[in-house]
C-alpha positions in Angstrom: 7.5 22.1 -15.8 4.4 21.8 -17.9 4.4 25.6 -18.5 8.1 25.6 -19.4 7.6 22.8 -21.9 4.5 24.4 -23.4 6.3 27.7 -23.8 9.4 25.9 -25.1 11.7 27.1 -22.3 12.7 23.5 -22.6 13.0 23.0 -26.4 11.2 20.0 -27.9 13.5 17.1 -28.3 15.9 18.3 -25.6 17.1 16.2 -22.7 15.9 16.8 -19.1 18.5 16.6 -16.4 18.8 13.3 -14.4 16.5 13.0 -11.5 19.3 12.9 -9.0 20.9 16.1 -10.4 17.6 18.0 -10.5 16.7 17.0 -7.0 20.0 18.2 -5.7 19.7 21.5 -7.6 16.2 22.2 -6.3 16.8 20.8 -2.8 13.9 18.3 -3.0 13.6 14.6 -2.6 14.7 12.5 -5.6 11.3 10.7 -5.2 9.5 14.0 -5.8 11.4 14.5 -9.1 10.8 10.9 -10.2 7.1 11.3 -9.6 7.0 14.6 -11.6 8.8 12.8 -14.5 6.4 9.9 -14.3 3.4 12.3 -14.4 4.9 14.2 -17.4 5.5 10.9 -19.2 2.0 9.7 -18.5 0.6 12.9 -20.0 2.8 12.8 -23.1 5.1 15.7 -22.3 8.2 13.6 -22.2 9.5 10.3 -23.4 12.1 7.9 -22.0 14.9 6.6 -24.2 16.5 3.4 -22.9 20.0 4.2 -21.6 19.9 7.9 -22.4 17.4 9.5 -20.0 14.2 11.5 -20.3 13.6 13.8 -23.2 11.0 16.5 -24.1 8.5 15.0 -26.6 8.9 16.1 -30.2 5.1 16.4 -30.4 3.3 17.8 -27.4 -0.1 16.8 -26.1 -2.9 18.6 -28.0 -4.1 20.5 -24.9 -0.6 21.9 -24.2 -0.6 23.6 -27.6 -3.9 25.4 -27.2 -3.4 29.1 -26.5 -6.0 29.0 -23.7 -4.1 26.2 -22.0 -0.8 28.2 -22.2 -2.5 31.3 -20.9 -3.9 29.3 -18.0 -0.4 28.0 -17.2 1.0 31.5 -17.4 -1.7 32.7 -15.0 -0.7 29.9 -12.6 2.9 30.9 -12.8 1.9 34.5 -12.0 0.3 33.5 -8.7 2.3 33.6 -5.5 4.2 30.4 -4.8 2.7 27.9 -2.5 4.3 28.1 1.0 4.0 24.7 2.7 4.1 24.0 6.4 6.9 22.0 7.7 4.6 19.0 7.9 3.4 19.6 4.3 7.0 19.8 3.1 7.9 16.7 5.0 4.9 14.8 3.5 5.8 15.8 -0.1 9.5 15.1 0.5 8.7 11.5 1.5 5.9 10.9 -1.0 6.0 7.6 -2.7 2.5 7.1 -4.0 2.6 6.4 -7.7 0.3 7.4 -10.6 0.8 3.8 -11.9 -1.6 1.5 -10.0 -2.2 -1.3 -12.5 -0.1 -3.7 -14.5 3.1 -5.6 -14.2 4.5 -5.6 -11.6 2.6 -3.2 -9.4 2.8 -4.5 -5.8 -0.5 -4.9 -3.9 -2.8 -4.5 -6.9 -5.5 -7.2 -7.0 -7.0 -8.3 -10.3 -10.0 -6.1 -10.3 -11.2 -7.5 -13.6 -12.1 -10.7 -11.7 -14.5 -9.0 -9.3 -18.1 -10.1 -9.9 -19.3 -6.6 -10.9 -22.6 -7.8 -12.4 -23.6 -9.7 -9.3 -22.6 -6.9 -7.0 -24.5 -4.4 -9.1 -27.6 -6.5 -8.9 -27.4 -6.5 -5.1 -27.0 -2.7 -5.1 -29.9 -2.2 -7.5 -32.2 -4.4 -5.4 -31.3 -2.5 -2.2 -31.5 0.9 -3.8 -35.2 0.5 -5.0 -36.4 1.5 -1.5 -33.4 3.1 0.2 -33.7 3.7 3.9 -33.5 7.4 4.7 -31.0 6.7 7.4 -28.6 5.4 4.8 -28.8 8.7 2.9 -27.5 10.9 5.7 -24.1 11.2 7.5 -22.9 8.2 9.3 -22.8 8.4 13.1 -19.1 7.2 12.9 -19.5 3.5 13.3 -20.6 2.7 9.8 -23.5 0.6 8.5 -24.8 -1.7 11.3 -25.5 -4.5 8.8 -21.9 -4.5 7.6 -20.6 -4.5 11.2 -22.7 -7.5 12.1 -21.6 -9.3 8.9 -18.0 -8.7 9.8 -18.5 -10.1 13.3 -19.3 -13.5 11.8 -16.8 -13.4 9.0 -13.8 -12.3 11.2 -14.6 -14.8 13.9 -14.5 -17.7 11.4 -11.8 -16.5 9.1 -9.4 -14.7 11.4 -10.3 -15.8 15.0 -11.2 -12.2 15.9 -13.1 -11.8 19.2 -15.6 -8.9 18.9 -19.2 -7.8 18.9 -20.7 -5.4 16.4 -20.3 -2.4 18.8 -16.5 -2.9 18.7 -16.3 -2.6 14.9 -15.9 0.8 13.1 -16.2 1.1 9.3 -13.5 3.2 7.8 -12.3 4.3 4.3 -9.3 2.1 4.6 -6.2 1.5 6.8 -4.8 4.9 6.1 -7.9 6.6 7.7 -7.9 4.0 10.6 -4.2 4.8 11.4 -4.9 8.5 11.2 -7.8 8.2 13.6 -6.2 6.1 16.3 -3.0 8.2 16.3 -4.9 11.5 16.5 -7.2 10.2 19.4 -4.7 8.1 21.4 -1.3 9.7 20.8 0.1 13.2 21.4 2.8 14.8 19.3 6.2 13.6 20.5 4.9 10.2 21.7 7.2 7.3 20.8 5.8 4.5 18.5 7.4 1.3 17.1 7.2 0.4 13.5 8.6 -2.5 11.5 11.8 -1.9 9.6 11.3 -2.3 6.7 7.7 -1.2 6.8 4.8 0.4 4.9 5.7 3.9 3.8 2.1 5.0 4.0 1.8 4.3 7.7 5.2 5.9 8.3 4.1 9.1 6.6 0.9 9.3 8.6 2.9 8.9 11.8 5.2 11.6 10.8 2.4 13.9 9.9 0.8 13.4 13.4 4.1 14.4 15.1 5.1 11.0 16.5 8.6 9.8 17.1 9.1 6.6 15.1 11.5 4.0 16.3 12.3 1.6 13.5 12.3 -2.0 14.9 14.2 -4.6 12.9 12.4 -7.6 11.3 13.9 -11.1 11.0 12.5 -14.4 9.9 10.2 -14.4 13.0 8.9 -10.9 12.5 9.4 -7.7 14.5 12.2 -8.0 17.0 11.1 -6.3 20.3 13.7 -5.1 22.9 13.9 -3.7 26.4 14.2 0.0 25.2 11.9 2.8 26.1 8.3 1.7 26.0 6.2 2.9 23.0 2.8 4.4 23.1 1.8 2.2 20.1 3.3 -0.7 18.2 2.4 -0.9 14.5 2.8 -4.4 13.2 1.7 -6.6 10.2 1.9 -10.0 12.0 0.2 -12.4 9.6 2.1 -11.3 6.5 4.7 -8.7 7.2 4.8 -5.9 4.6 6.9 -6.0 2.6 9.0 -9.1 3.5 6.2 -11.5 3.9 7.3 -13.2 7.2 4.8 -13.9 9.9 5.2 -13.0 13.6 6.0 -16.0 15.7 3.8 -17.1 18.6 6.6 -16.2 21.1 6.9 -12.7 19.7 3.1 -12.2 19.7 2.9 -13.1 23.3 5.9 -10.9 24.1 4.3 -7.9 22.4 1.0 -8.4 24.2 2.8 -8.7 27.6 4.8 -5.5 26.8 1.6 -3.6 25.9 -0.2 -4.7 29.0 2.8 -3.8 31.2 3.2 -0.3 29.8 -0.4 0.6 29.0 0.5 0.6 25.3 -1.6 -0.3 22.2 -0.8 -2.7 19.5 -2.1 -1.7 16.0 -2.5 -4.9 14.0 -2.7 -4.3 10.2 -3.9 -7.7 9.0 -2.3 -7.2 5.6 -3.0 -9.9 2.9 -4.0 -12.4 5.5 -6.7 -13.8 3.2 -4.2 -15.0 0.6 -2.1 -17.7 2.1 -1.4 -20.4 -0.5 0.0 -23.3 1.7 -0.7 -24.4 5.2 -3.3 -22.9 7.6 -3.8 -19.2 7.8 -2.2 -17.6 10.9 -5.0 -16.5 13.4 -5.1 -12.8 14.3 -3.0 -11.3 17.1 -6.2 -9.7 18.4 -7.8 -13.1 19.1 -4.8 -14.6 20.8 -5.9 -13.5 24.3 -9.1 -12.2 25.9 -9.2 -8.4 26.0 -5.9 -8.1 24.3 -4.7 -4.5 24.0 -4.9 -4.8 20.2 -6.6 -2.5 17.6 -7.2 -4.7 14.6 -7.4 -3.2 11.1 -8.5 -4.7 7.8 -9.6 -3.6 4.3 -11.5 -4.8 1.3 -9.0 -3.0 -1.1 -7.0 -6.2 -1.7 -9.8 -8.8 -1.6 -12.3 -6.8 -3.8 -11.0 -3.6 -5.4 -9.1 -0.5 -4.0 -11.6 2.1 -5.3 -14.2 0.6 -3.0 -12.6 2.5 -0.1 -14.1 0.4 2.7 -12.1 -0.8 5.6 -12.8 -1.7 9.2 -11.4 -1.6 12.7 -12.0 -3.9 15.7 -11.2 -2.0 18.9 -11.2 -2.8 22.6 -14.6 -2.0 24.2 -13.3 1.1 26.1 -12.2 2.7 22.9 -15.3 2.0 20.8 -17.4 5.1 21.7 -14.5 7.6 21.8 -13.2 6.5 18.4 -16.8 6.4 16.9 -17.4 10.0 18.0 -14.0 11.1 16.8 -14.5 9.5 13.4 -17.8 11.3 13.0 -16.2 14.7 13.9 -13.1 14.3 11.7 -14.4 12.5 8.6 -18.2 12.8 8.4 -18.5 9.3 7.1 -21.0 8.1 4.5 -21.2 5.5 1.7 -23.9 3.7 3.7 -25.7 2.3 0.6 -22.6 0.6 -0.7 -21.7 -0.6 2.8 -25.2 -2.2 3.0 -24.6 -3.9 -0.4 -21.3 -5.2 0.8 -22.9 -6.6 3.9 -25.4 -8.5 1.7 -22.5 -9.7 -0.5 -20.9 -11.2 2.6 -24.1 -12.6 4.1 -25.0 -14.5 1.0 -21.5 -16.2 0.9 -20.3 -14.4 -2.3 -17.4 -12.8 -0.5 -15.9 -16.1 0.8 -16.4 -17.7 -2.6 -14.6 -14.8 -4.3 -11.7 -15.1 -1.9 -11.4 -18.8 -2.5 -11.4 -18.3 -6.3 -8.8 -15.5 -6.1 -6.6 -17.4 -3.7 -6.3 -20.2 -6.3 -5.6 -17.7 -9.1 -3.0 -15.7 -7.2 -1.3 -18.9 -6.2 -0.9 -20.0 -9.8 0.4 -16.5 -10.8 3.0 -16.5 -8.0 4.2 -20.0 -8.9 4.5 -18.9 -12.5 6.6 -15.8 -11.6 8.8 -17.9 -9.3 9.5 -20.4 -12.2 10.5 -17.5 -14.4 12.9 -16.2 -11.8 14.5 -19.6 -11.2 14.7 -20.5 -14.8 16.2 -17.3 -16.2 17.9 -15.7 -13.2 18.7 -18.5 -10.8 17.7 -19.6 -7.3 19.7 -16.6 -5.8 17.0 -14.3 -7.0 14.1 -16.2 -5.4 12.5 -14.7 -2.3 14.7 -15.1 0.8 11.6 -15.8 3.0 9.5 -18.2 0.9 6.2 -17.7 2.6 3.6 -18.5 -0.1 1.1 -15.7 0.5 0.0 -12.2 -0.6 -0.1 -10.3 -3.8 3.7 -9.7 -4.3 7.1 -11.2 -3.7 10.4 -9.6 -2.9 13.2 -10.5 -5.4 16.5 -10.0 -3.6 19.4 -8.3 -5.4 23.1 -8.6 -4.8 24.7 -6.3 -2.2 25.6 -2.9 -3.7 22.9 -3.1 -6.4 21.0 0.2 -7.0 17.5 -1.0 -6.7 16.1 2.6 -7.1 18.0 3.0 -10.4 16.8 -0.4 -11.6 13.2 0.4 -10.8 13.5 3.8 -12.6 14.9 2.1 -15.7 12.1 -0.5 -15.6 9.5 2.2 -15.4 11.0 3.9 -18.5 10.4 0.6 -20.3 6.8 0.3 -19.0 7.3 -2.1 -16.1 6.5 -0.8 -12.6 8.4 -2.4 -9.6 9.2 -0.9 -6.2 12.7 -0.8 -4.7 13.0 -2.6 -1.4 15.4 0.1 -0.1 12.6 2.7 -0.1 10.7 0.7 2.6 13.5 1.3 5.1 13.5 4.4 7.4 17.2 4.2 7.8 19.8 3.3 5.1 20.3 -0.5 4.9 22.4 -2.8 2.8 19.4 -4.9 1.8 18.4 -4.4 -1.8 15.6 -6.0 -3.8 12.5 -5.4 -5.9 8.9 -5.8 -5.0 7.1 -7.6 -7.9 3.3 -7.7 -7.8 1.9 -10.7 -9.7 -1.8 -10.6 -8.8 -3.0 -8.3 -11.7 -1.1 -9.8 -14.6 -1.8 -13.0 -16.5 0.9 -15.4 -17.6 1.5 -13.8 -21.0 1.7 -10.3 -19.5 3.9 -11.6 -16.8 6.3 -13.3 -19.2 6.6 -10.2 -21.4 7.2 -7.9 -18.5 9.7 -10.3 -17.0 11.7 -10.2 -20.1 11.9 -6.4 -19.9 12.9 -6.6 -16.3 15.6 -9.1 -17.0 17.0 -6.7 -19.6 17.1 -3.9 -17.0 18.9 -6.2 -14.6 21.5 -7.1 -17.3 22.0 -3.4 -18.1 22.7 -2.9 -14.4 25.5 -5.6 -14.5 23.6 -8.4 -12.8 25.1 -11.8 -13.2 22.7 -14.7 -13.4 23.1 -18.4 -12.5 20.1 -20.3 -13.9 20.1 -24.0 -13.4 21.3 -26.1 -16.3 
């Protein structure tokens, strides 16, 4: 499309077809077309006009007009088309990762401007003056020993996790951790359970590894287990279910552990957003509920510090520690030991806990501000159905029949990024809503973006009932 625009196959100022029509014509997912349009808009090739669709820009980006750039694009077109595998085509067809990762109302984005960069840089500089040679080579698969020991103490106090340092593996995030355990512990065709709705990133990884996903419903008490065929793995976010925000009840936790013991299954606990609970006591981890529970516990620093850090961790049962450590070294050739060492020192000196306490207060204030805007201008019906005060986003319900995908697309055209709840379901559902991330926007930005979102809702025919 860049080549066609640069060569004026699509004339400047002309209207592009709607995403739904183009997806149908090309036989691809509408999400794929939406991502292409978003990318073209971000690069300046197209513009969005409220209520009238997407249009070719009158003035193209400077690099698109350079003859060398056009020649390069023509050369790309002359190459043979990419032939994807079935797995590759499936991955791209279900792709939902967005080029927009910051601003109102991106779900799951922490306020990275609040991270103590100067303090962390000082720690790094001090440690880098005399770097240990063993931190400049490939990791053996377990990660930095200092960080693993620091996590033992932190997780025991903060999350009631039972583990020693040998049970902890440092990863580049939950995505890598899920990929590792499914490759090593599952075979293609194995059945796994996943929450419905649930995190699309995990679902795509499970698909890519050839697993049969059974979507398990979620109610106000979390994942609803049943007596159907036993799964090889159960993927669950028990402390703060993503995206709905409910927590898994004690009875359900005990039932899942009993099921896993009975069928020799594994529970994969993604401890999503557990650090940011704004009222009451944090719910302890599922992993720490019973001694030697068949639970693989996963966490990340992406939400508590900043996503580009790309450091996460796993706590695994002792029999799995060595096989997973060897497999990680073979598959990923881990590194980043210098920054892992700095992070260990950051935790050891108490800076990590202090940062979490400060951010918990800030995010609580921002959540409350957004909820006040919703209630004041839209009405109580648009407040989250499960009012669990936690996390970096909330789910604003929409009336039955609302097109949350279309509303999200219109909001994006106006510069506001939200996610439609319906895209988190594996199977079509009546539930409609919008995920609104509040963590990385201050009150002024939140109010401005909310006004834009309200206008989008009005354009979609929403009826509001604000209190008098």
